[in-house]
N, C-alpha and C positions, 0 to 999 in steps of 0.2 A: 166648696167641698171639703170635707174632713174625713179621712180614713182612720177609723179606730182599729188599729192592729192588735189591740188587746182583746178584741171581740172576734175578729176574723182575719185570717191571712190569705183569704181567697181572692183578694184584689190583685190586679196586675202590678204587683209591687216593683218588679224589675224596671218597668217602663217609667215609674214615678221616681225611682232612685236615679237612674241614668239620665233622665230628662231634666231633673232639678240640679243634680250635682254635676255641673259642667261649666266650662270645658275641663276635661281631664287629660293629663299628660299621657303619652303612649309609650309603654315599654315594648320595644320590638325585640323579643327575647330569642336568642339563638342558642341551641343546644346540640349535643352530639349523642346519638343513641349508642347503646353498647355494641350495636352492629356496625357502627361507624357512619350512620346516615345523618347528615346535617339537617337540622330543623330550624325554622324561624317562624315566629308567630307574634302578632300584636296583642297586648293586654292594656286596657285603659283603667283598670283598678290598680293604680301605681303611684307610689310616692316615696319620699325619703323617710325612713323610720328612725334613723339615728345618724349623727355626724361623728360621734366619738364613742364607740367605733363606727366607721362608715357602713351603714346597713340600708339597703333598699327593701321596699315591701311591694310585692306583686301578688295579686289575688287571682286565683282561678275560680270562676263560677262554674260549678260542675255541670257538664252537658247532660242531656236527658238520656242519651243512649249508652254512656259508659262512665266509669267512675272518674277517670283522669284523662286529661289531654296529653298529647305527645310531649309537650314541654315539661310537664311535671314528671312524667314517667322517665324521660331522659335525665332530668335534673336529679332525681332520686337514684338513678343508676350510675351517674358519673360525678355527681356532687359539684358541678360547675356549669356556668352559662355566661353569656355576654348580653348585657342590656344595651341595645343600640337605640339612640335617640332619632326620632323620625323628623327630618327637615322636609320642607315643602316639596322639594324635587323628588323625594322618595315616596310620596303618597301613593302613587299608582302601584308600585311594586309592593309596598306594605299591604295595600288592600288585597292584592292578588294572593299574597301569602296567607291570608286568613281563610282561603277556600278549604273545604273539608277533604284534603288529600289523604290517601291511605298512609298508614304508619311507615310503609317502606318507600315512600316517595319523599324526596327532599324538596322542600319549598324553595330553597336556593336555586335548584335546577329548574323547577317548574315555572318559577317567576323570573328566571334569568337574573338572579341577584348575585353579584360577584362577592366571593368570600375573601377574607384576609385572616391569616394565622394570628392567634392571640399570643401574648407574651407569657402569661402565668397560668392560663387555663387551656384545656384541650378543645373546648368549643370554639368554632370560628366566629368572626364578627362579620358584619356587613361592611364591605370595604368603603362604600360611599357615605357611611354614617359619619357625621362630623364630630360626634361624641359617642364613645363606647365605654361602658363600665364592665370590666372583667370581674366576675363574681364567683364565690364559692357558696355552697348551700350551708346556711347557718341552722335553719329550722323550718319545719312545715307545721303550721297551726291549723288544725281542722276545726272549722266552725260547725260544719254539717256535712255529712256524706250524702245527703238527699240531692236530687236534681235541683239545680239553682242554688245549692249551698256553696259555701266558700271554703277554700283552702288557701291560707296566707303563706306565701313563700318568702321567707326572710333571707336576704342575700348579702353576704359580707363582700364589700368592694375591696379587691386586692390590686387593682390597677385601673387607671383612667387614661384613655386616649382622647386627646383634644386636637382637632385640626388647627394649625397655627392661624389660619385665615379667620377663625371666629374669635380669636383672642385680641383683646385691647387692654393694654397695660396689665397683662397677666390675668385678666378676668374674661369669662365667656360673655361676649356681647350678644344679647338676645336679638338685636337687629341683624346680626350676621348669622346666627344659628337658624332663625326662622322655623322654629319647631311648630308642630301641628298638635291640636287638641281634639279629643273626641267628645261629641255631644250626643243627645238622644237620637234614636233612629239611625238614619244613614248620614246624619249631619256631622261635619268636621269644622274646626275653626282654625284660622291661621293666626299668627302673632304679628302680622304686618302693622296693624293699627295699635299703637302703644301710647301710653302717657306716663309721665313721671309724677309721683306724689311723694314728697319728702316726709319722713317720719317726724311727728311733732316733738319738739323739745320743751320740757317743762322746767 
């Protein structure tokens, strides 16, 4: 099968993108609304955009029924957030937090997620997350405002919390972090099975 998107974009492009580009890391983004309601939601269109300066990239795929999700609305209102990394023991709570709660309902409370105060930003973090990136909003790049279109949130990292238990010789040990990845459909992947492949030397 070959999908020629220069001729038609009526195919189920979303499923072919998320099905093939996997596993994807999950940014469990916590924000605070201007009314003071704490929000947390997972995003799997997530990566590092820059190391100097340290910038993360999280993309909102526009829902069909509204222009922006609560995360982006809150981020634009307060200019800060926390990107919590999802380890295996947090999967159920992370999944519960992606339910379509009303704007005035805190996912922290609905999913019984314990919060923790941040150091440099007003948004709380997920207390059980082994790695948390405190961020300020750098920019929002709008690819499209249509349903299914993307808005890229560029986040400047101003502080990093790392649980001492995942550190080995000053580095994050992936075998101790046990982060979770998102695949197509309802599938997720763990990082329990790993292998080492040394970079070749010429």
